[in-house]
N, C-alpha and C positions, 0 to 999 in steps of 0.2 A: 229809637230805632224807628219807631210805627211810622213817623214824618217821612224816613228815609225811603221804607218799604213802599208807601202810597207814592212818592216821588218815581220810584223804580217801576212802579205799575204804570204810572201815568207816560212815563218815557217809551216803556215798550208798547203801548197803546199806538204812539206817533209813531214808531218804527212800523206797526202793523199796516198803520194807514198809508205809510210810504209804500210799503210792498204792494198794498192794494191799488193805492196810485198808479205803481209800475205795472200792472196788470190792466188798467184803464188804457193807459197811453199806449202799451203794446196791440191790445184790442182796437184801438182807432188808426192805426198806423194803417194808411190807405196803400193798396197794393195795385191797383190798376192805371192811376194818375188821369182818370179822368176828370172833367170839370164838376160834376155833381159830386163826387168825392172830395175834390180839391176845396169847393167854396165850404163845406163843411168843416174843415180844419181850423178855419179863423176862429170861430166862437168855442171850438173844441180846445183850441189852444189856449184862449185864455181862461176858462173854466178850469184847465189842469195846471195852468201856472201860478192861478191864482191860490189853488189849493196846494200846490208846492210850495209858495211863499208861507203862506201861514202853518204848514207843517215845519218847514225848516226854520223859523225864528223860536216856535215852541220847542222844536229839538234843541235850538241852543240854551234858551231861557232853563228848560230841565236839565240839561246837563250840566249846567253852572251850579243850579241849585244842588243839585245830586253831589258835586264834587265839594262844595261848601259844608254841606250835611255830613259829608262822610269825613270831612277833616274837625268839626266841630264837632263830633259824637264824643261824648262821654258816656261810659257803661263801666260797671265793676267787672264785667266780662272779660275787659280787655287787660286786666291783672290775670287774670287765670290763663288767657288765651293770648300771650303778646304778641302773635302772629297776624291775629284777627284783623286789627285796626289799619295796621300798615297796609294789610291785603286789600280791602275796602277801598283805601285810598287810593293803591295801585290800579285798580280796575276802573274808577271813577276818573283817575289821570289819563288812562289810555281813551276813555270815551271822551275827554276833552281834547285830547291831542287829535284824534280823528275827525272830529267837529272843525278844528284849527284847519287841519291839512285840507279838508273836504272845500273850505270858504276859499283856501288859497288856490288851489288847483281849478275851482269852478270858475273863479274871475278870470283865469288864463286859456280857457275855452274860447273859441272864435266864437262870436256875435252872428249867426248864420239869419239871413234874412228870409229866405224860401220859409213857406208855411211847412213843408214836410221838414224841412233841416231845424227848423225850430223845434218841433215833436222829438226829432231825433236826439237833439241837445238836452230836452227834458228828461227824455229817458237815460242818459248818460250821465245826467245831473243827479237822480234819483240813484243810478247804480254807483255812482262813487259815493253814496250815503254809507256805504258796506251794512247794509242793513244786516245780514246774518251775522258778521261780527260783532256790531253794536248789540245786539239782541244776546248774543254769545256771551259778552261781558256783563250785561244787565242779569240773565239767567245766574252768572257765576256768583255775583255779590248776592242774588235772592239764596243760592245753594248756601252760602257761607252763613248768611243770618240763618237758614232753618235748620243747618248741623248745629249751629251754637245756642240758639235761643230758639227754641220751635214753640214756645209759649207764646211769641207773637202771632202766631197762626192757627186761628180759630179753626177746631175742628167740628163737623157736623154729627149732629147726634145718630143720625141712621147709619146702620152699618152696610157696608160695601157688598154690591151684589155681582153675583158671577156674571163675567164676559161686559161689566160696566166700562172698565179701559177700552175693550176692542172696539164697542159700539160709538166709541167717543173720535169721531174724525180727525181733529187738531190733535190729540195724543197720538193717534196712527200716524200722521204726518210728520210730527216731531220725533217720534220714535225711528222711522224711516231714515230722516234727515240727518239725524244724529250720527249714522255710520258714515256720512260723507264729511260732517262737520266735526269728527274727532279731535282733528287739531288744535281747535277752539279751546278742549277741555283738556289741557295735557296737564293742568295741575290738579286734575280731579279724577276720580275714576268713574266708569260707568255705572257704578252703585250709588253714587253722589248724585250724579245727574238724575238718574231713575227716581230716586228717593224724593226728590223736591217734586219733580213731573206729575208724580202719581198724587202727591198731595195738592198740588195745583188744580188737577182733573177733578178730584173726586173726595177733595178735603178730609180724606182720612190716612192715617200713617200706616206706612207699611212697617209690619214685623221682622219681615225678612227678606232680604234681596240677594241675589247673587248672579253674577254675570260670567257667559261663557264666549269667549274669543275664539272663533274657528282657526285664526291666525296663530293664536298662542299656543292651543292644544292640537292643532295636526300641522306638523311642518311642511306638508305637501300642499295646504292650502295656498301657502305664499306664491310657493312656484308655479302653480297653476293659475293665479288670478284670483280664487275665491274668495270671497268675504261674507261673513256673516256672525253677527252675534245675537245669543239668547240670554233673556233673563227672567230669572225664574224668581216669583215674589208672592209674598203672602201677605195678605191684608184680610184683617177681622175672623181667620182660619181658613179663609179661600185661597188655595193654591192654583196660581196659574202662571204658564212658561211662554214669554212672547219670542219668537224667532223671527228676526230682520234678516233679509238678505238683499245685500246689495246690489245698486244696477250697475251698468256699464260705467267704469272709471269716468268722471270728469271735471274733478277736481284737485288741484295743486294740495301737497302735503306742505305746509307751510312751517312745521315742525323742523323739516330739515333747512339749515341755515344757507347751505351751499346752491347756488342757483343752479349751476350744472348739474348737480345730483337731484335736486328737486325736479328740472325736464327732466331726467332720465327716468326718474320712477314714474313721473307721470307717463312718458309715452310707452314705457314697459307694459304698466299696469292696465292702460287703455288696448295696448297690442293683445295681452293677453285675454282682454275680454271679448275682444271683435274675433280674435281666433277662435274663441268657444260659440260665440253669435253665427260666426259663419259657418263651422263645422258641424254645428250640434244642432242649430237653429234653422238655418238656411239650407244646409243640405240633408242635415238629420243622420249623420255618423256619430259614434261613441269610440272614445279611446279609454285606455286602460288607467291613465290618471289624468281625466278631465275634471272641469268643474262640478259635473253632475255626479261624478264619483266621489267626490270629497264631501260634498253636501250631503250625500246618503250617510257618508261615514260621521258626518258630525251630528245628523240627527239619530243615528245609532247610539252616539257616545251620551246624547242627552237623555234619549230614553232608558239609559241605563244607569244614568246619574241622578236625574230630578225625584224627588220624592212620590211616593204613590198618591193615587188620584190627585196629580196635577196635570190639567188639561195643556196640551201645546196648541199654540194659535200662531200661524204662519203669515208674515208680511212680507210684502215685495214690491218694489219699485222698478218698472222696467225690465232689465235681466234676472233682477231678484224676483219678480213676480212670475217669471217662468219657471224658477225653481218651486215656487210655492205650487204652482198646478202640476208640475210634473212628478213631485214627490209624492203629493197627495194621490195621483194616478198610480202610481208605481209601487208605495209603499203604505198609504192611507193613513198618514202620521198625524194629520191636523185635526182636531176638533172642529176649528172654524179657522176662517183667514180671509185677508184682504189683500188684493193686488192693485196697484195703480200704475198705468199706462205699459200693461205688463206685454212682454214677448209671450210667443205661442209655445205650446206643445209640439215636439217634432215624433210622429208614431214612427218613424222610421230608427229615430234615436231610441224610443221607447222599447221597439223591438231587439234591438242590439242589447239593452241593459236587462230587459225581464220579459223573454221571449216567452216564458209559461202564461203569461197574464191573458193571452185569447188562443184559443186554436188555431190550426193554419186557416180555416175558412173564414173565422172572423176577420183574421188580421187582412186576408184579402179583400174581403169585403169593406173594410176600414179605409184602407189604399184607395181601393176604387173610388167610393165615395168622396174623399178627400184630394182627391187629383180631378176634380172636374173643374170644366173652367171658370164657372160662378159657383160658388156653394149658398144655394138658397136658403131660406129657413126650414123648408122642408127637410134638405138634406142634413140639416144642423140637428133637427129631430130623430131624424134615422142614425145619425152617429151616435147621439145621447142614447139613444136605445141599446147600442152595441156596448156602450160601456159598462164595466161591473155593477155601476149606480150613476145617479145625476148629480152627485156632489154639491147639493144646494147650498152647503156650510162654507164654500169658497166663492167669494164675490169679486169678479174682476171689475174694476172701475177705471175708465178711460174717456179721456177726450174723444171724441166721434172721430177726428179728423188727424188724430196723433200720428207720428211716422212710424212707429211701431206697428199699426194697423195693417201696415203694407205686408208684414210677415205673414199674416194670417190668410192670404192669398196666394202663398206659397204651398204647393202640393205636399200632402200629407200634415199638415199644422191644423191644431184643433185648441180650442179653447175647454178647460176643466171647470165646471162650476157654472154659475150665473154670470153673465156679462151685461154690465150697465155702462152704456153711452150716455157721455153729455156732450151738449153745445148749447150756442145761445141763440136765441130768437131773432129772427131778420137779420143775421149777422152773416157777412160773406168773407168766406176763408177759402182760397181756392185750392188748397193741397189736395191731391186725388189719391186715395189710400185704396182704390178699387182698380187694381193692376190689369184684372182680365179684362176690362173695360179698354185697354189700349194695346195690350201686347197679347200676342198670342202663344200658345202654349210653348210652342219652340223658343220664342223668346224669352219668356220666364225661365224655361231652363237654361238657355245662354246665360241669362243674368247670374243664376245659381253657379254655373261651371265657371264664368268668371272670376268670382270671388272666390270661390275653390281654389283655383289655379293660383290666386294672388296669396292666400294664406299658405298653400304650400311653397310657392318661392320662398316666402319669408321664415320658414319654420326654422332654419339655422341661423335666424337673427338673435342676437344675444345681448345688444345694446340699442339704445335708442337711437343715436346714428346709424347704426345700421340696417334698423327698422327703416326709418326715412330713405337712407340711400338707396337700399333693395325696393321699397316702395315704387320711388321715381323711375327706378331701374325698369321695373316690369311695365310702368305706365307706358313710356316711352317705345318700347318694345310692341306693345299691345296697338299704342297709336301707329306705329310703323306698318303692322298686319293691316289695320284698317284703310292706311293710305293705299297698300298695294292692292288691297281686294276692293275698293269702292266702287269701281266699276263694276262689280258684280251686282246683277239685279237684286239677289237676296240679302247681300249685305248693305247694299242702300237701303234696302226695306226696313232692315234690323235698325240702322240708324236713325232712320225718320222715326218711326214707331217710339224708340226712345226719347227722341229730342221732342216730340210733341206731346210726349206723357209729362216730360219736364216744362214744357211751355204752358201746357194745361195745368199744372199744377203750382202754376207762378214762381218757377226757379227760375225761369227766363220771362223776359218782357216782352219780346218779339218772336212772332210765329218762325220755326224753321222752313227753309226752302226745301225743295226738291232737290238731290244729288245731280250736280252738271258732271259732263265728261271730264273736265278739265282738273279735277283736284288732285289727280294722281301726276300731275307734272311737276317737275323740279322748282320748287319756291325757298325762298331764303330760310325760312324756321318752320319747324311744325305747327307753332302756335300761330304764326303770322298767315300760314298758306290756309290752317281751319279758319280763322276769322274772317280772311278774304273770300272763302267759298261759301262759308256759313255767316253773314254780318250778326246772326243772331247770339252767338256766342260771346259778343261783346256786350251782351244785355244781359247777364248772369245778375240775378236778383237777390242781392245779400242781405236786403230786407226780409225777404220772404225765408232764407235759410237763416237768418236768427230767430224770426217768430218759430219756424218750426222746432228749432231747440229749446225756446222758451216755453212755449205751450208743452213740451213734452217734460221738463224737469218738474221736482215738486212743489217748487215755488211760483210756477206758472199753470199748472194744471189744478191747483187745488181748489182754485176761484171756480171752476166749472162746477164744482161739487154741489154748489149751494143750489143748484139749478134741478129740476125733475129730469131723472136719467128717462133713456129710450130702453127697457128692458129687450134683450134679443132671448128668444126663444130657441 
């Protein structure tokens, strides 16, 4: 079994290298297509393809080795647990099947000649490796071995220290990612997964683990889309509770066999999260049954259920980070916490939830400061001084140009705690997160109003198809209004400013032109007339859109954290 465990560790490191290679390939994706950037691609492609070729061969070798080791494994333990050996072989066979399917699908990919297309093909090849799924099966094999024969795992002599797990970045990433990947561990409990993860990180055995799933404990959680898991653990007499809040739904639930039901769940979960994003964070309203109300109820349940002298730590990615910050401001419930690419706190929402937090004068001052065109460091310090305290125990880590950073320029939004921004030296990434540099105050309010209207329009949608159909209906109606009003100077200016912001952010490759008087004339279709009037609409840069999502999710942003952050005061 020791040899099998070594092979599992080696293959896991190969998949880690695949993941890093994917980040490197995304990082060098040219977004300007000038000659200088294009010339760099040829040697870059050769290096990346060479690395991929080596990793792919080593992955296949180790996958075959693990399967043979699992099949040939002999141990008296198998007589006691007759399901263990077949379970190990089953996971190894699944790894083998993924490898063989991958090679077949890659051979059918078109061989693109252009340098940029070769880079895109490489990214497709890496993503087709199913890194998360394969690492899930590897972890499951390790969990099985750890559960049944922990003597294979050498424990360190030094006892566990408080916050040791919280301070481990890899532990935080894996715990936050687990809520997205729970479908990979349908044969295991969260306690099974965490038990092994704790030992992997600190080489000490946990004496107690209990998980609390908000969707199991609170029926209203699923109704409004809230998702969170808490883990109460004890290691060497130290009790800690890690609460993870899930971000905006972005993954399919592959435990659902029906494709239509899977898509239905995906659409509805995404709709619920974006409904909250818009109403609570973008606009700043609160409802009787929204995700923050359920999050507060979940924390209250935990505080009444966990052992005394058990510190609660908060972890959250994207929307989940918003909950960590907001709950700390409203209820001061975490001993410490980390967020990753977090959405902000909206003070208007906080006022509705906890109006007693500040007196009227302080509320008005906070609203005045956070409604400035550009919030400077000096204004940030004024805002922090008005809060009950500075909350240094909450650390907000983010990619400096992450798409959620746009929310921090919306009126009445703040961050709670420290803010650490990460980027790469001498790296050009065009996305602009300073809205105020491109849009006027009225245009930003118009942006908020547009999305508020959209989700008010969708509020009666109860199925995935209804969400899609009503969204398209709303968009058609708004574009018709734009067509009718485009000759008005104010409308034309609004449209140009939004379009120019998207161009400067790399979302469009061609610069928008000023609006002419011919747009309102009858044309065959809305899309054709739009593209005829503004040819830049045909230059939508899907590469930039894909990059903005990749650098937002955990697997993309985590590699920025290896660099020195810029700490915002």
